N, C-alpha and C positions, 0 to 999 in steps of 0.2 A: 504494500500500500504506500502511497505518497507520504512523505514525512510531514506531519502536521505540527508546526512549531507552536501552536496554541494549546496543544495537548499537555496537561499537567505533567504526566509521566515523562514526556519528551523534554520538557523544560527542566525538570529535576535532574534527569540523566545528563543533559548537556551542561548544566551548571556544575554538577559534580565532576564531569570530565574536564571542564575548563578551569575550575578552581579559581584562585585569585590570579587575575591577569591584568595586563597594562592596556587593554583595549578600551578605547573610548566608546561612547554609545553608538555613534555612527558606524565605526569600524566593526563593532560587534554585530550590528544589524546587517551589514554587508556580508559578514561571515555566515550568519544564519541563513541569509538568502542563497548564498553559494551552496550551502549544505542542503537546503531544501530542494534545490534544483538538481542536485547530483547524488542524492542518497535516497534510501527508502527504509521504511519500517516493516519488518517481517515478523510474523507470529509463528512460533515453533511450539509443537505439542510435546508433552513429556516423552523423553527418550529419543526425540528427533535430533539429528546432528546438524549443527551449523556448518561444520566442515569436518573432514576426516584426515587423519594422519596420512601424508603423502599427496594431499590435494595441493593445487597451485595456491600460493599465498597472494591472493588478489584483493582481499578485502580486510577492513578493520571493522570490528563489531563493538557496539556500546549497548549493553542491556538497559532497557527501559523499565521492564518489570520481570518478575520471575527470577530464576537462578540458573546459572550455566556452570557445568562441571568440565574441567580440563583433565584429560586422561591420556595415557599411553599404554599400549599393550606390548608384551614381549613375545618372542618367538615361541616360548613355552606355553603361552596362553594366559599367563598371569597379567595383572593390571596394576598400574600405579596412577593414583589420582594426584594431580598437582595443585589444583586450586578450585575454590568455589567462588564464582563471580556474581555480583549483585548489581543493582541499579547504579549506573554511572561509572562502573569499572570499564576497562577496555581490554579487548583481546585481539589477537592477530598481530601484535606488535613484534615484528621480526624483520631482519634483513635477508632472511633465508628465502629461497625461491619456492620452497614447499613448506607446508606446515609439518612440524615434527611431533605434533600431538593432535588429538581430536577434541572437539568441543561439542557438548551435548546438553540439551535442555533438561533440567530436572523436573520442571513443572511447566504449565502454560507460561510462555515467555515471549515478550515483545522485544525486538532488538533492532537498533539502528545499524544499517549495513552501508559502509562507505568504501569506495574503491581506494586502493593504495595510491593510485595515480592522482586522484583528487586530493588526497591528504598531502602529497608532495607539493602540489600546486598551492595548497592552503599554507603550508609552511613557508613557502617563498613569499607569499603575500602578507602573512601575519606572523612575524617573528615571535610575538608573545605566545602564540599557540604552539609554535615549534619548541619554544622553551618549556612550555607545559608538558608537551609530549616527552621531552627528555626527562623531566621530573618523574613522569609516570613510569618510564622504563627503568629509572634508577630505583623507584619504589618497588617495582616488581622484583628486581634483583635483591633488594633488601628483604622482601618477604620470603624469597627462596632461601636466603642465607639464614633467616630466623627459623624457618621450618627445618632446615638441616640441623641447626643447633638443638632444637627441641627433640628431633628424632634421635640424636646421638647422646643427649645428656639427660633426658627425662625418662621415667618409667612409663609403661603403657598407659596406666591410669592418669598419670600427670599430663601426658600428651592429650588425652581426652578432655581433661579439665581446661587446658589451654584452648582447645578448639571451642568448647562451650562458652568460655569467656569472650572469645573473639566473635562468635555468632551472636551473643547478647549485645555486644557493641554495635554490630552491623544490622541486626534484625529486631532488636528490642525496642527501638524508637523511644529510648529513655525509660523504659520499664524493665522489670526483671523477668518478663515473660516473652517467649518467642517460639516460632514454629520452625522446626528444622526442615529444610526442603530436600535433604538428602537421606538415603536409606542407611541402615546400620552397615551394610556391606560397602557402600560408598565411603563411609567414615573409616571403616577398617582399612580400605585400600589407600586412603589418604594418610592415615597415621602409621601405616606399615605394620598392622596387627591382623590377627585372625578375627573372624566374625565372633567366635566364642569369647575371645579376650575383650573385644569391644563391648559385648553384651554384659560381661562380668563387670567391666568398668562402669557402665551406667548403673548397674545394681549396687556397686560399692559406693558410688557417690551419693546415691539415694539413701543407702543404709546409714551413711555418715550425716544425713540431714543437710547435705550441701545443695541438693537439687530435688525437685519433684518432677515426675514424668507422667504425662497423660497420653494415652494411645500411641506411645513410641515416638511421637513427633513434637508434641507440645511440651516445652521445657520451661520450668521456673527455677531461677537461681535463688535459692533460699538464703544463703549466706555468701555474698560475693567476696567479702574480705577473707573469710575462711577458705573459700574455694581458690582464691588467688594464692593464699599462703600454701595451700595443698599443692597447687600446680608448680610452685617455685621452691619448695622445700628441698 
């Protein structure tokens, strides 16, 4: 569908993508018009791929709603989940000719799809946006390094606690309740654990009165300070 710049979700996603920038009102309006003429909003169903590992790297994607999972499969059939992306995040950021991972919608998701060629033209016209793009790529690298540290230095249950704290920050909207868009298996593949260990981790955190769980997906952080201490001890 054509990109509707008046849609609340689109505005929110683009504001999150742009962050703080040096664009004046007129320049920002020109950028939005360029974007609306040369991009589109696409709706993906749960389990539908935005792209697959090995596809040509032709587009950049910005989620408007829903959740997107980045994953990569091995020759043995196992899977590693790299990230869970939400509104205003960006994916497809790479200088590689092909994608070296797959992106899949976890639930009904609307995504802005922008050609790499258009983004290069935008960077030339709007240096502030090019700078923001560089900040995003640096942030992605920082997230990867943080995840590697957590994977190597924390126990299985501590890794799960870190993930739940992160999801509360991103999905809780200022409250201690949030709905997980991913399955237990997705979480296990993200944290490098078995499904059984992941399930035991949820049970342990609930037993310690750190979280409450409803229907496997609705999570309440009961004691955020204690959960943070548990994750970092």
